N, C-alpha and C positions, 0 to 999 in steps of 0.2 A: 285183725288179730294182734294183739299185743304181745310181744317178747316176753316172757316173765322174768327174764334177766335185764331189760331194758331200765335205763336210768329214767326215762319218762315215767314208766309205770311205777318204778319203786318211789319217784319223789312225788308223783300225784297221790298215790295211795297211801304213803306216809303222811303227807300233809292232809289228805281227807280223813283218815283216821283219828289224827290229833284234833281236827276241828270237829268231827262227829262226837268224838269223846268229851270236848270241851262243853259243846252245845246242850247234851244230854246229861251231864253234870250239872250244868248251870238250870237246866229245867228242873231236874230232881230237886236239887238244894232250893230252887225258888219256889216250888209247889209245896214242899214241906214247910218252909218260913212263912209262905202265905196262909197254909191251913193253920198253923199254929197261932198266927197273929190274928186271923180271921175268928177262931175260937176264943181266943182271949177279948177279943172285942165283942163279942155277943155275950160273954158271960158277964162282962165288965158292965155293958148298958142295957140288956134285956134281963140280966140275973137268972139265965138258963144255961145249964151245961151241955145239953144234947141240942143237936142241929134239927131243924125241921127239914121238911121235904124242900122248900124253897131254899134254905141255906145249902143242902146238899146238892141241888141242881145248880145254884151259883158256883159252888167250888169245882163240880164237875165241869162246867162249861169253862170256867178258866184254865182247869188243867188241861182239856182239849185243846183250847186255843193257844196255850203254850207251847204243845206239842207240835201243833200244825206250823206256828211261826218258826218252831226250831227246826222242823222238816224242811220249810223253805229255805232255811240259812243253810241248811245241810246240801241240799240240792246246789243251790247257788255256790256254795264252796266247792262242791265237786267239778262244776263247770269251770268256775275260776281256776282252781288249781290245775286242771287238765290242760286249760289253755296257756297258763304261765308254764308248764312242764314241757307243751310242745314248743312254745316259744324259746325255752331254754336249749332243748335238745337238737331242735331243727338244724342250728349251726353245726352242731357236733355231727349229726347225720350227714352233712355235706361234706364236712371234713373227713368223716371216714371214707364216703364213697371216693373222694379225690384222692385220698391217701392209698386206696386199694388200685386207684388207676396208676399212680406212681410206681406202686410195686410192679406192676405189669410192665413199666417201661415208659409211661406216657407223661413226661415231665413238664409239659406245658400246662398243667392243671392248675387253676387259680380258684379261691372260694372267697365271695364277698364279705366285706368286711363291715357288718351293719352295727357294731358298738364299740364301746372302749372299755368293756369289762374284760374279766379274765378270758372268756370265749373269744372276744374279739382280738385280745393279744396273742392267744394261741393260732387263730386265723392268719394273723399278720406275720407269725413266725413261720407259719407254714407256707404262705406265699413266698417268703424270701428264701426258704429251705428248696421250695421247688423251682424257682427261678435259678438258684445256684447250681441245682442239680442240672437243670436243663442247660446252662452255661458250661458245666465240667463235661457234658455229654459231647456239647459241640466242639469244646476244646480237644477231648479226646480223638474226635473225629477227624480234626484239623492235624492232630498230632500224629496219628497213624498215616495220613495222607501225606504229611511232610516227610515221614520215614520212609514211605514207599517212594516218593519222589527221590530221596537222597540216596537210597540203596539201588534204584533202579540203574542210574546212569554208570557207576563202577561196574555193577554186577554186568550189564550189557556189553561192555567195553571189554571185559574180560572174557566172557562168553564168545563175541565175535572173535577176538584175537585168537582164542585157543582153537575154535572151530577151523579157522584159517590155517594155523600152524598144523592141526590134526590133517586137515585135507591136502596138505602141500602147497597151498596158495601162497601162504607167507613163510618166510624163513625166520625161525627162532633166533634172531641177532641178539647181542647182549643189550642193545639199546631198547629193543623191544620187551625183553625180560625185565629190563630194570623198570620201564614203564608199567608193566604189569604187577612189579613188587611195590611200585607207588601205590597204585590204586588199591592193593591188599593193605597196606599200611594204612590209608586213608579208610578203608572201611572199618579195619580193626580201632582205629581210634574214634570213629563214630559209634561203633557199637560200645567202646568201653566209656565215651561220654554219655551215652544214654542209659547205661547202667548206673554209673555214679550219680547222675541227675536225678534219676528215679529214687535210688536210696537216699539222696540228700533230702528230696521232697517229701519222703517217708520218715525222717529223722532216723534212719537206719545206719547213715554212714559211719562207718567206725574211723575214728581220729586218733593219729598218733601225736599226741601233744608233748611237747618239750620247750624249754626256755629257748626263743629265738629271737636274734637282733633282726628286724624287719629291713633295717638299712642294707647288711651285708646280703640279705637275700635278694633285695632288689638291685644291689651290683651284680651278683651272680647272673641275675636273669637278664642284665644288659649285655653281660659278656656272650651269652648264648645267642642273643637276637641281634648281635652286631653284624654277623654275616648277611642277613635280609636286609640291614639297613644301607650296608655298603653296596649291594647290588642296584638298590633306588637311589643310591647317592643321598640319602636322608641323614640328617644332622641330629644326633641325640645328645641332649644337654641334661647332666644330672645335678641335682642339688640335695646331698644326702649328709647330714652332719655325723659325727663320729659319736660313739657312746650313748646310743640311744637304750632306753629301757628295754629290758628283754620282755617279751611277750609269751605267753603260752600258747604256740601255735603248732599247726600240723604243717612242717616247712614244705612238705611236697605238694599240698593243695594250696597253699599260699604262693608257691612259686608258679603252678599253673594260673592262678589268678592275676599275678603280674606279668606272666607271659602272654595270657590272652589280651590283657589291655594293650601291651606294647605291640603285638601282632595286629591287634584291630587298629591301633593308631597309625602303623606302618600301612596297613592295607587301604585306608581310607585317606590318606594323604599322598598328593603327588611328588614325582620325582624331585629330589632337591628339597623337599620341606623340612621343617624343624619339628622335633619331638621334644617334650621336657617332661623329665620324671623327678618329682620332688618328694620328699619324705619330711615331715616336720611332727615336733613334740608338741601335743596340746596339753592343756591342763588335765583332762581326763581320757584321752586317747592318743593314738599315733595315727597320722594323718598321711596318706600316700596318694599322689595325685599324679595322672599321666594325661599330658594335653598334647593337643596337636594343631597346627594351623591349616589343617585341610578344609573342605566344604563344610559347611553349617548343616547340622541335622534340622529338618524342618520341625516346628515347634509341634505338629499334630503326629510326629514320628516318635518324638522323645519318650512319651509314656510307655512306647511298646518295644523298645530296644532290648529290654532285658527278657522278653518273651521267647519261647523255645521256637526255633526254626524262622524268626523273624527277619526279613531281608528289607532293608530301605530301598527306595526306590532308585537310588545311585548303585547300589550294591548289586540291584536286580539287573542292571544293564551292563554289569562289569563281564569281563570274560571268566570262564569257569575256573581258570587258574587263580584269578584274584579274589575268588568268592570263598566265603568260610562255609561251615556247615550250618550256621544259624545257631549254635549251642555254646559258643565261647562266652557271651556275656549270661547267658541263663546259668552256666556252671559257675561262672564268677559270683553271681549273686547269691546262690546257694551256698557256695563255699565260705563267703564272707558270713552269709546270716548263721550258719552253724558254729561259727567263732563269735557270734554275739555281736557282729558289727554292722555296719552300713554300707552301702555304695550308692553313689548317685551321679548324675550326669547333668551337664549343661553344656548349651552349645550357642553361640552367637556369631554373626558375620564378622564382627569386631575382633573376638578373641579366640574364635575357634571352638573346639570341643574340648572338653575335660572330663576325665572319669575320676572322681575322687573315694577312695576307700578309707574309712575310719573304724579302727580297731580299738577296743576299751583296753585300758592298762591293766583292769583287774576284772 
């Protein structure tokens, strides 16, 4: 049973009706033209005006033959249009079935691409969309798994400490209370970073833009991070020119970008290492670079370092106190992107690792 709303029925039906109308019109016109021409021929050569029985039978047989030929072509047209319509709509039915499966949450659907026409292009776009949805679903699962992992440790520590204090097993000393406060602050930073990252990815993060000197902002960040560098006896070298052009920036967000890059450089460099912060003016942008002489990031890991919760192999083996949440570089990338800038990373055994931020002047 054909659905009266189906494209196949509409396409085959309209094509068949057009073909039938054309064939019938040709037969009627041919019959009339032939009868007129045959009458003129008889009047001219036989000098009679009326048809005899033989002439009438001849004309009738010709009419009948034309109608049988027309009926044959109409039937052939019906078969051909049905086959063509089915061939056109079959990929669409496959796409409809696959789209319904995607709607139910089965993102592994793919449809064969059998042509390069519009339907084939639609199938190609559908396959790319399904692959992207499948990738996003896996990313979302990994994201929630990472959140659960990051929240479980501080929550378990807080719960265990509070239970011991409540049961009288552990005395609530200032040191233990301070450690609990640090864990609460860590949880608060993690939740805030997750919120800001989600808003930035959804292009809903509100910015407070004002003319800002990126060099002065970088100088402020170096003063804030200096105690961390002194603790590890690390040397910070700054090359920041004066009187840089002011950029329209959200100072708090960019301060967080620079701070994350400096903390990341310190965390992945050994004691006594060197960190270099440079700011340069380029023809179309202001360029900020944070470099360190720590271990090289493997080439296979470099494309993933801006992903949420990504931890390199060296970071995974570090102590918990030396490990970050895995959100710093992802946040930095999003904050730079909403300022219409770019951030990139290079790492070689000879030159170390460098992160470069480029912000357009206008």
